[in-house]
C-alpha positions in Angstrom: 25.3 -50.1 -19.2 25.2 -46.4 -18.2 29.0 -46.0 -18.0 29.8 -46.2 -21.7 27.0 -43.7 -22.4 28.4 -41.4 -19.7 31.9 -41.6 -21.2 30.5 -41.1 -24.7 28.6 -38.0 -23.5 31.7 -36.6 -21.9 33.7 -37.2 -25.1 31.1 -35.5 -27.2 31.0 -32.5 -24.8 34.8 -32.2 -24.7 34.9 -32.5 -28.5 32.3 -29.8 -28.9 34.1 -27.5 -26.5 37.4 -28.0 -28.2 35.9 -27.2 -31.6 34.0 -24.1 -30.3 36.9 -22.5 -28.4 39.1 -21.6 -31.4 36.1 -20.0 -33.2 35.2 -18.0 -30.1 38.8 -16.9 -29.7 38.8 -15.6 -33.4 35.5 -13.8 -32.8 36.8 -12.1 -29.6 40.1 -11.1 -31.4 38.3 -10.0 -34.6 36.1 -7.6 -32.8 38.9 -5.8 -31.1 40.0 -3.4 -34.0 36.5 -1.9 -34.1 36.4 -1.4 -30.4 39.9 0.0 -30.3 39.1 2.5 -33.1 36.0 3.7 -31.2 37.8 4.0 -27.9 40.7 6.1 -29.4 38.2 8.4 -31.3 36.0 8.8 -28.2 39.0 9.6 -25.9 40.4 12.1 -28.3 37.7 14.6 -27.3 38.5 14.9 -23.6 42.2 14.8 -24.4 41.7 17.8 -26.8 40.7 19.9 -23.8 44.4 20.2 -22.9 44.9 22.4 -26.0 41.5 24.2 -26.3 39.3 23.6 -23.3 35.8 22.2 -23.4 35.1 24.1 -26.7 37.7 22.0 -28.6 36.5 18.9 -26.8 33.0 19.5 -28.0 34.1 20.1 -31.5 36.2 17.0 -31.6 33.3 15.0 -30.2 31.0 16.2 -32.9 33.5 15.0 -35.5 33.8 11.6 -33.8 30.0 11.2 -33.7 30.1 10.9 -37.5 31.8 7.5 -36.9 30.2 6.2 -33.8 26.7 7.8 -33.4 25.1 7.3 -36.8 22.4 4.6 -37.2 24.9 2.3 -39.0 28.0 3.2 -37.0 26.6 2.9 -33.5 25.0 -0.5 -34.3 27.6 -2.2 -36.4 30.9 -0.4 -35.5 30.4 0.1 -31.8 27.6 -1.7 -29.9 27.7 -4.8 -32.2 31.5 -5.4 -31.7 31.2 -4.8 -28.0 28.4 -7.3 -27.6 30.2 -9.9 -29.8 33.4 -9.4 -27.9 31.6 -9.7 -24.5 29.6 -12.8 -25.4 32.6 -14.5 -27.0 34.7 -13.8 -23.8 32.0 -15.0 -21.4 31.3 -18.1 -23.6 35.0 -19.0 -23.6 35.1 -18.8 -19.8 32.1 -21.0 -19.4 33.3 -23.6 -21.8 36.8 -23.5 -20.2 35.6 -24.1 -16.7 35.4 -27.9 -17.1 38.3 -28.1 -19.6 41.5 -26.0 -19.8 41.5 -23.6 -16.8 40.2 -20.2 -17.9 42.2 -17.0 -17.4 42.2 -16.0 -13.7 39.7 -13.4 -12.7 42.6 -11.5 -11.0 44.5 -11.2 -14.3 44.6 -7.7 -15.8 42.6 -8.7 -18.8 39.8 -10.3 -16.8 39.2 -7.8 -14.0 39.4 -4.8 -16.3 37.0 -6.5 -18.6 34.5 -7.4 -16.0 34.6 -4.1 -14.1 34.1 -2.3 -17.3 31.2 -4.6 -18.4 29.4 -4.8 -15.1 30.1 -1.4 -13.5 31.6 1.5 -15.5 30.3 1.0 -19.0 26.6 0.5 -18.1 26.6 3.7 -15.9 28.4 5.7 -18.5 26.2 4.5 -21.4 23.0 5.1 -19.5 24.0 8.5 -18.2 25.6 9.9 -21.4 23.6 8.1 -24.1 20.2 6.8 -23.0 19.0 9.1 -20.2 19.5 12.3 -22.2 16.9 11.0 -24.7 14.2 10.9 -22.0 11.1 12.9 -22.9 10.2 13.7 -19.3 9.4 17.3 -18.6 12.6 17.9 -16.6 14.9 16.6 -19.4 12.9 17.2 -22.6 15.0 15.0 -24.7 18.4 16.7 -24.8 19.5 16.4 -28.4 23.0 15.5 -29.7 23.7 19.1 -30.7 22.9 20.2 -27.1 24.8 17.4 -25.3 28.4 18.6 -25.4 31.2 18.8 -22.9 29.2 21.3 -20.8 27.3 18.2 -19.7 30.6 16.6 -18.6 31.6 19.8 -16.9 28.4 20.0 -14.9 28.9 16.4 -13.6 32.5 17.1 -12.6 31.6 20.3 -10.8 28.4 19.2 -9.1 29.4 15.6 -8.2 33.2 15.7 -8.2 34.0 12.6 -6.2 31.5 10.3 -8.0 32.3 11.7 -11.5 36.1 11.5 -11.0 35.8 7.9 -9.7 33.6 6.9 -12.7 35.6 8.6 -15.4 39.0 7.5 -14.0 37.8 3.9 -13.5 36.3 3.7 -16.9 39.2 5.1 -18.8 41.8 3.2 -16.8 40.0 -0.1 -17.1 39.3 0.2 -20.8 42.9 1.3 -21.7 44.5 -1.5 -19.5 42.1 -4.1 -21.1 42.9 -2.8 -24.5 46.7 -2.9 -24.0 46.7 -6.4 -22.5 44.3 -7.6 -25.1 46.4 -6.1 -27.9 49.4 -7.9 -26.6 47.6 -11.2 -26.7 46.3 -10.6 -30.2 49.8 -9.6 -31.3 51.4 -12.8 -29.9 48.7 -15.0 -31.3 48.2 -13.6 -34.8 50.9 -11.1 -35.8 54.2 -11.8 -34.0 55.2 -14.7 -36.3 53.7 -13.2 -39.4 55.5 -11.2 -42.1 54.5 -7.9 -40.4 55.6 -9.2 -37.0 59.0 -10.2 -38.4 59.5 -6.7 -39.8 58.7 -5.0 -36.5 61.5 -3.7 -34.3 62.1 -6.0 -31.4 64.1 -5.1 -28.3 65.9 -7.6 -26.2 65.2 -8.0 -22.5 63.0 -9.5 -19.9 59.4 -10.0 -21.5 57.8 -9.3 -18.1 59.7 -6.1 -17.7 58.8 -5.0 -21.2 55.1 -5.8 -20.5 55.2 -3.6 -17.4 56.9 -0.8 -19.3 54.2 -1.1 -22.0 51.4 -0.6 -19.4 53.3 2.4 -18.0 53.7 3.9 -21.5 50.0 3.6 -22.4 48.8 4.9 -19.0 51.1 7.9 -19.5 50.3 8.3 -23.1 46.5 7.8 -23.1 45.0 7.8 -19.6 46.9 10.9 -18.3 46.0 13.2 -21.2 42.4 12.2 -20.9 42.2 12.8 -17.2 44.2 16.1 -17.4 41.8 17.2 -20.1 38.9 16.5 -17.8 40.7 18.4 -15.1 40.9 21.4 -17.4 37.2 21.1 -18.2 36.3 20.8 -14.5 38.0 24.1 -13.7 36.3 26.2 -16.5 33.3 28.3 -15.7 29.9 27.1 -16.9 29.0 28.4 -20.3 25.3 27.3 -20.5 22.0 28.9 -19.6 20.4 28.0 -16.2 17.5 26.2 -18.0 19.9 23.9 -19.8 21.9 23.4 -16.6 18.7 22.1 -15.0 18.0 19.7 -17.8 21.6 18.4 -17.6 21.2 17.9 -13.8 17.9 16.1 -14.4 19.7 13.7 -16.7 22.3 12.9 -14.1 19.7 12.3 -11.4 18.1 9.6 -13.6 21.0 7.5 -12.5 21.1 5.9 -9.0 24.7 6.9 -8.8 23.8 10.6 -8.7 20.9 10.4 -6.4 
């Protein structure tokens, strides 16, 4: 008597999984424009250092904060979409384990997503967003107006190996994930649409074009950001010693910089 029930349970589970997966896919895809917009605005600041040093980076960052660091913007345009995107992706993988095989962890989309989620993003967010708000005597709650690219400069100069590893890893992982994810969204939603049919398409090997796309975005996004950070790292410090100590205390809140 137990076999029919077991088969029925498996059928119900499979049916639920098949019904949920398309919705999770839409949620994951739908959150990407918000994340992509934030990433491009956020990365514009270090890239600007190529033209005006840390001063222009700080000015660009202040303009960008009007989008991503207001009460509404940070919650609903940045952190919310990132959380939704992450949860939808993890849920899809868990549901796919016993059904359609999930995307391999060694795929570009998977390993860049998980290294960003589990390593680079938590460290960056804590060090650059949460720890500066500490009210401890050593930090004294560094305000947004005080937290500019002199903070980044101090980290690059005082802990060059760790800082370069974290910045390079974060930027590269995010951009590679964004490029691969955008390709998937394009193929799923846009390629066969009216807009997709209007787009200029070049003949050739799809795999080769995919590799060229990665090279193009790495050269067009990652390199300007890293070269901007290089410019910043070679500038002299422009802050008072007291502020430098507060910045250093912020970094030392993280296990990475201890």
